[in-house]
C-alpha positions in Angstrom: 64.1 42.3 -5.2 61.6 42.2 -8.0 58.8 41.4 -5.5 60.0 44.3 -3.2 60.0 46.8 -6.0 56.7 45.7 -7.4 54.9 45.9 -4.0 56.6 49.2 -3.2 55.4 50.7 -6.5 51.9 49.3 -5.9 51.8 50.9 -2.5 52.8 54.2 -4.0 50.3 54.0 -6.9 47.4 52.9 -4.7 48.2 55.7 -2.2 48.0 53.6 0.9 48.4 55.5 4.2 51.9 56.3 5.3 51.7 53.9 8.3 51.2 50.9 6.0 54.1 51.9 3.8 56.2 52.3 6.9 55.3 48.9 8.1 56.1 47.4 4.7 59.5 49.1 4.7 60.4 48.1 8.2 59.3 44.5 7.6 61.5 44.1 4.5 64.5 46.0 5.9 66.0 43.1 7.9 65.8 40.5 5.0 67.2 43.1 2.6 70.2 43.9 4.9 70.9 40.2 5.6 71.0 39.4 1.9 73.3 42.3 1.2 75.6 41.2 4.0 75.6 37.7 2.7 76.5 38.8 -0.8 79.4 41.0 0.6 80.6 38.0 2.6 80.6 35.9 -0.6 83.1 38.4 -2.0 85.3 38.3 1.1 84.2 41.7 2.4 82.6 42.7 5.7 78.9 43.1 5.8 79.4 46.5 7.4 80.5 47.8 4.0 76.9 48.0 2.9 76.8 51.3 4.7 78.7 52.7 1.7 75.5 52.2 -0.4 73.7 54.8 1.8 75.8 57.6 0.4 74.1 58.2 -2.9 75.1 58.3 -5.8 78.8 57.4 -5.5 78.3 54.9 -2.7 75.5 53.1 -4.6 77.7 52.7 -7.6 80.5 51.3 -5.5 78.1 48.9 -3.8 76.6 47.7 -7.1 80.2 47.0 -8.3 80.9 44.9 -5.2 77.5 43.0 -5.4 78.1 42.1 -9.1 81.5 40.5 -8.5 81.8 36.7 -8.6 82.2 34.9 -5.3 85.8 34.5 -4.0 87.2 31.5 -2.1 
């Protein structure tokens, strides 16, 4: 996540063309979604619940609470 944020900020500061920023975002979207689904599965929730995080700001707060919970058996 730190690498993703650092590169995204660097792309914004340098002012690369929008096509390169779009390629970066599309290339990192699948790993980001898979890690989020894995984390939700660790807490015995469906990976589809990450859709909740798309509804800012309330959904993001709920998703952060779910992601920060310890794994369940």
